[in-house]
N, C-alpha and C positions, 0 to 999 in steps of 0.2 A: 491494397494497403490497409483498408478498414477491416477486412476479414482477418488479416495477419495480426492487426492490433488487438482484435477481440479475442483471438486464440491465445495471444500472449497474456492478456488480462486474466482469462479464465484459468490458465495454467498456474500463474503466480498466485491468483486469488485463493485457489483451493488450499494452499499452504499458508499464505500470508494473512488472510482475513479471518481464518478459523481461530479466533482469539480465545485463549483460555484465561478467564478472569478469576484467578485465585487471589482474592483480596488479601492485602497484607495483614488484615486482622482476622483472617478466616478461622484461625485457631483460638480467637479470643472470646467469642460469645459465651461458651460454657463457663469459662473462668470468670467472665465479667458479671455473670448473673449471681454468682456467689458473693454474699456480703462478708467481706473479710473483717474479722473482729480482732481488735488488739486490746489485751487486758493489761491495764497498768496497775502494778502492785504498789500499794501505798507505803509510805515510810513507816517505820516502827512507831506504833501509837505512843503518844506522850500522855494522853489522858483517856478517860472512859468514852468521851464523845467521839474522839478520833478513832478509837478502837472499834466503835460500832459503825463507822462510815462504810458504805458499800463500795465495792470495786467500781472503777470508772471504765465503761466500755465505749470505745470510739469506733464508728463504722466509716469505712471509706466509701465515697459516693460511687454509684454504678456508672461505668462508662457507657452512656447512652449510644454514642456513635458506633461503638464496637458491637452493638447488638443488632446490626443490620441483617436483613435476610440474605444469607449467603447460600441458600439452596435454590434460588431462582435460576431457571435455565430458559433461554430463548434462542431464536434463530433469525437470520436475515436472508433475504433472497439476493444473492450476490449480483446477478445480472441486473435486476431492477435497481439495486443500490448504486452500482457504478454508472449505469445509464443515466440515472437521475442526479448524480453527484456533480455539482457545478465545477468542482476542481478537475474532474476527469473530462468534462466537456471542454473546458478551456485548454487543457493539456492536449487533447486530440486536435483542436483547431490549430494550436501552435505547431504540432508535429506535422499536420497536413500541409501547412505553409512551407515548412522545410522540405517535405517530401516533394512538393511541386518544383522546388528549386533543384533538387537532385535529379528529378525526372528531366528537367530542361537541360541540365548539364549532360546527362546521358544521351539525350536526343541530339545535342550538338556534336558529341563525339561520333555517334553513328553516322549522322549526315555528312560530317567531314570525311569520314573514311569512304562512304559510298560515292561521294563526289570524286575523290581521288581515283577510285576504281573505274568509274565511268570515263574519266579523262584518259586513263591509261588505255581503256578499250577503244576509244576513238582514235588514239594515236599509235596504237600497237602495230598496225600494218605498215606505217611509214618508218618504224624504228628498225634499227639493226638488231641482230640477235643479241649482241652484247647489251644494247640499251634496254631491250625487253627484259633480259635477265636481271639487270641492275634495278629496274623499276619494280619488277615483281618482288625482288628481295626487300626493297624499301616498303612495299605494300604489306608484306608479311610482318615486317618489324612494326609497322604502324598498327596492324591488326592486333598484335600482341599487346601493344600499349593501350589500345582501346579496351581490350579484355581486362587488363589490369586496373584501368581506371573504373570500369564498370564494377569490378569486384570490390574496389575500394569504396565506391558509393554505396553499394549494397551493404557492406559491412558497417559503414557509418550509419546508415539508416536503421539497421538492426540494433546497433549499440544505443543509438539515440532513443529508439522506441522502448527498449528494455529499461533504460535509465528513466525515461519519462514515466513509464508504468510503475516502476518501483517507488519513485518519489511520491506519486499520488497515493499508492497503497500504504506507504509508511505514514503519511500524514493522516490518512483515513483510519488506519489501525490505532494510532495514538489517540485520536478523538473517540473512537469506539471504546477504547479502554477506559477513557475518562467517563464516558456515558455509562459503561457497565459498572464501574465502581460507585459512581454517584447514585445509581439506582439499585444497588445491592445485588447485581447479578453475579453468580458464580461462573456461569458459562454462557457464551454467546457463539452459536455455531453459524457457519456459512458454507457455501459451496453446494455440492449435490446432495440433497436430502431425499431419501426414499419416502419419508412420511414426517409430517410435523403438524401438530394441532394448530389451527388458525389463531387461537388465543395466545400462542407462544411466538407468533410472527410479529416482530417489532421493527420490520423494515421501514415503515412509514415514519415513526417517530425518530428512528436513528438517522434516516435520510434528512429529515428536517433539521436535526441537530448538526449534522455534518455541513449542510448548506449554510445554516446560520453562522457557524464557526468560520467557514471559508469566507463568506461575505464580510464578516467582521474583520477578518485579517487583511482583506483587500482595501479597507478604508484607510 
């Protein structure tokens, strides 16, 4: 179950956590650095003093927040990030608890069917041909029911696992997006990387940010 969970995480993460942080002000820095000048034309002069008065030039203040560095690029190690993320640890524990209940239900189904088969085998010699035929038919129907219940449990486990994984990734993605915007990143990559300079690896600070946010939300 744990291997299945890790495979599901890696498959979704390759798409979900590779977050493209195009800041909403990405196109503003160039325009913001230009000081816009507004020239106010004075009214018609009424005397010589007013006629010699210079034009008044007003400058709009530069938007400092919009001049953030939007060329910064970094990456995170997805496996290390999710293994260390407390939100994923808690989700895995909750899922494993449910998985043990499903496993117990499946075990009960199988044992019940096996017991019925053993009882039939012990009594078969003393049964008439009609009784054996009827019992075997009942056992076949019960076998089909067990298979259907097993399929239902398996489907329920897969759906619950996918739902759990997606919920954790959605929360992590939102927080990584906040982190990227707050620190002026244009792009934060994840997943399988062929090469990445170590100074571009921000896994540790991002992981700390995610865990701090998660713990704060649990209070």
